[in-house]
C-alpha positions in Angstrom: 17.7 -10.1 25.7 17.1 -8.8 22.1 13.3 -9.2 22.5 13.3 -7.4 25.8 15.3 -4.5 24.3 13.0 -4.4 21.3 9.8 -4.3 23.4 11.4 -1.8 25.8 12.0 0.7 23.1 9.9 3.8 23.5 7.5 4.3 20.6 7.0 7.8 19.3 3.8 9.5 20.5 0.9 10.5 18.3 2.2 14.1 17.9 5.6 12.8 17.0 4.1 10.4 14.4 2.1 13.2 12.8 5.2 15.5 12.7 7.2 12.7 11.1 4.5 12.1 8.5 4.3 15.8 7.8 8.0 16.1 7.1 7.9 13.0 4.8 4.9 14.4 2.9 6.4 17.9 2.7 9.5 16.5 1.0 7.3 15.5 -2.0 4.6 18.1 -1.6 6.1 21.4 -0.5 2.7 23.2 -0.5 1.2 20.8 2.0 1.6 23.3 4.9 -0.5 25.9 3.2 -3.3 23.5 2.4 -3.4 22.3 6.0 -3.5 25.9 7.3 -6.3 26.8 4.9 -8.3 23.7 5.9 -7.8 24.5 9.6 -8.7 28.2 9.4 -11.8 27.5 7.2 -13.0 24.9 9.6 -12.4 27.1 12.7 -14.2 30.1 11.1 -17.2 28.1 10.0 -17.8 26.4 13.4 -16.9 29.5 15.5 -19.1 31.6 13.2 -22.1 29.4 14.0 -21.4 30.0 17.7 -21.4 33.7 17.3 -24.6 33.6 15.3 -26.3 31.6 18.1 -24.7 33.9 20.7 -24.6 33.4 24.5 -23.2 30.1 25.8 -23.0 28.7 22.3 -20.4 31.3 21.3 -17.7 29.9 23.7 -18.8 26.3 23.3 -18.5 26.4 19.5 -15.0 27.9 19.9 -14.0 25.0 22.0 -15.4 22.6 19.4 -13.7 24.5 16.5 -10.2 24.1 17.9 -10.0 20.2 17.7 -12.1 20.2 14.6 -9.6 22.6 12.9 -6.7 20.3 13.9 -8.6 17.3 12.6 -9.3 19.0 9.3 -5.6 19.7 8.9 -4.6 16.1 9.5 -7.3 14.8 7.0 -5.9 17.2 4.3 -2.4 16.0 5.1 -3.3 12.4 4.8 -5.2 12.9 1.5 -2.6 15.0 -0.1 0.0 12.7 1.2 -1.6 9.7 -0.5 -2.0 11.7 -3.7 1.7 12.8 -3.7 2.8 9.3 -2.9 0.9 7.8 -5.9 2.1 10.6 -8.2 5.7 9.8 -7.1 5.1 6.0 -7.8 3.4 6.6 -11.2 5.4 4.7 -13.8 8.0 3.5 -11.4 9.0 -0.2 -11.4 7.6 -2.0 -8.3 4.8 0.6 -7.8 2.3 -2.2 -7.2 4.3 -3.5 -4.3 4.6 -0.1 -2.7 0.8 0.4 -3.1 0.2 -2.8 -1.1 2.0 -1.4 1.9 -0.5 -1.1 4.8 -2.9 -3.8 3.5 -1.6 -6.2 6.1 -3.5 -4.1 8.7 -6.7 -4.9 6.7 -6.3 -8.7 6.9 -4.2 -9.2 3.8 -0.9 -11.0 3.3 1.0 -9.1 0.6 4.3 -9.2 -1.2 5.8 -5.8 -1.4 8.6 -7.3 -3.4 7.9 -9.3 -6.6 7.2 -13.0 -6.3 8.0 -13.4 -10.0 10.3 -11.4 -12.4 11.0 -11.7 -16.1 13.7 -9.2 -17.0 15.7 -8.8 -20.1 19.3 -9.9 -20.2 21.6 -7.2 -18.8 18.9 -5.7 -16.6 20.4 -4.0 -13.5 18.9 -4.4 -10.0 19.1 -0.7 -9.6 16.9 -0.1 -12.7 14.2 -2.7 -13.4 12.6 -0.6 -16.1 11.1 -2.8 -18.7 11.0 -5.9 -16.5 7.7 -7.8 -16.1 6.9 -8.4 -12.4 4.2 -10.1 -10.4 3.2 -9.2 -6.9 0.9 -11.3 -4.8 -1.8 -10.6 -2.2 -3.8 -13.1 -0.2 -7.0 -12.3 1.7 -10.5 -13.6 2.3 -11.5 -12.9 -1.3 -8.7 -15.2 -2.5 -5.4 -14.8 -4.2 -4.7 -11.7 -6.2 -1.7 -11.7 -8.7 -0.8 -8.2 -9.8 1.4 -7.9 -12.8 3.2 -4.8 -14.1 5.5 -4.3 -17.1 5.3 -5.1 -20.9 1.9 -6.5 -21.8 3.1 -9.7 -23.6 5.6 -10.8 -20.9 3.5 -9.8 -18.0 0.5 -11.9 -19.2 2.8 -15.0 -19.6 4.2 -14.4 -16.1 0.8 -14.1 -14.6 -0.4 -17.3 -16.1 2.7 -19.1 -15.0 2.3 -17.8 -11.4 -1.4 -18.7 -11.5 -0.5 -22.4 -12.2 2.0 -22.3 -9.3 -0.4 -21.0 -6.7 -3.3 -23.2 -8.0 -1.1 -26.3 -7.4 -0.6 -25.5 -3.7 -4.0 -23.9 -3.1 -6.5 -25.8 -5.3 -10.0 -24.4 -5.2 -9.0 -21.0 -4.0 -10.1 -18.1 -6.3 -7.2 -16.6 -8.2 -7.6 -13.1 -9.6 -5.3 -11.8 -12.3 -4.8 -8.0 -12.5 -2.5 -5.8 -14.5 -1.5 -2.5 -12.9 -1.7 0.5 -15.2 -3.9 3.2 -16.6 -5.0 1.5 -19.8 -8.1 -0.5 -20.6 -8.7 -3.6 -18.5 -6.0 -2.4 -16.1 -6.2 -1.4 -12.4 -4.7 1.9 -11.5 -2.0 1.6 -8.8 -3.8 4.3 -6.7 -7.0 2.2 -6.8 -5.5 -1.2 -5.9 -6.2 -0.9 -2.2 -9.7 0.3 -2.5 -10.6 -2.4 -5.1 -9.2 -5.1 -2.8 -11.2 -3.9 0.2 -14.4 -4.0 -1.8 -14.1 -7.6 -2.9 -16.5 -10.2 -1.6 -14.9 -12.6 1.0 -15.1 -16.3 0.2 -12.5 -17.7 2.6 -12.6 -17.8 6.4 -9.7 -16.4 8.4 -8.5 -19.9 9.2 -8.6 -20.9 5.6 -6.5 -17.8 4.7 -3.9 -18.8 7.3 -3.6 -22.3 5.8 -3.3 -21.0 2.3 -0.7 -18.5 3.4 1.5 -21.3 4.8 1.2 -23.2 1.5 2.1 -20.1 -0.6 5.2 -19.6 1.5 6.4 -23.0 0.4 6.6 -21.9 -3.2 10.1 -21.2 -4.6 11.5 -17.7 -4.8 12.0 -15.7 -8.0 15.6 -16.9 -8.5 14.8 -18.9 -11.6 13.2 -15.9 -13.3 16.2 -13.6 -12.9 18.3 -13.2 -16.0 22.1 -13.5 -16.0 23.8 -10.4 -14.6 21.1 -9.7 -12.0 21.8 -10.5 -8.4 19.0 -12.8 -7.2 19.6 -11.9 -3.6 18.4 -8.4 -4.3 15.1 -9.3 -5.9 13.4 -12.0 -3.8 10.2 -12.8 -2.1 9.7 -10.8 1.1 9.3 -13.2 4.0 8.2 -10.4 6.4 5.4 -9.2 4.1 4.1 -12.8 3.7 3.8 -12.9 7.5 1.7 -9.7 7.2 4.2 -7.5 9.0 
């Protein structure tokens, strides 16, 4: 019954999805509408102008081409400025790496949008994980990527400890250790996705599926949570490990 109801729900159309995305982006980038309008008008003027220069049949044909091209230009600008605004909003925020991994599941990755390991100081609150060291995990054909963020000393220890855990259940699988940030030998949060997609694949899809099942057998982060922090609020995301 529940499945039938779920599958029977009407999904929003493409226009509705674009409208929802626009409203979400506008909340963090109020000027997005003007940039979209500028891109649309500029595209229309250029293409239509070519038609008027050619004259005759081409004048009307290029106008018809310019209309969808202008709309496409506006959507492209919306997406690009939306990504920029999102990363600017994430900059310096705890858990930014997990948020940056959203959407990688559609590219063949199993990711953890919530940390798989946490090392927080005593008294740290769930609502404010500032100063906590965290590790996020991604699995794809290039291997396992462990992404750490937080204080340098503690995040390195946490990465090494997590590397030992995954190596025990997935021996022979390449494990890459990254630290998110803007410093030397760090990976910018805004570049995480692009760097992951450029990596050379070494595993087959079947091997990735097997490794994912083994990684899901690892314990959650409960043992890493200090006293005073509710472990049920910071745990491994089962849905993200399934790639959903």
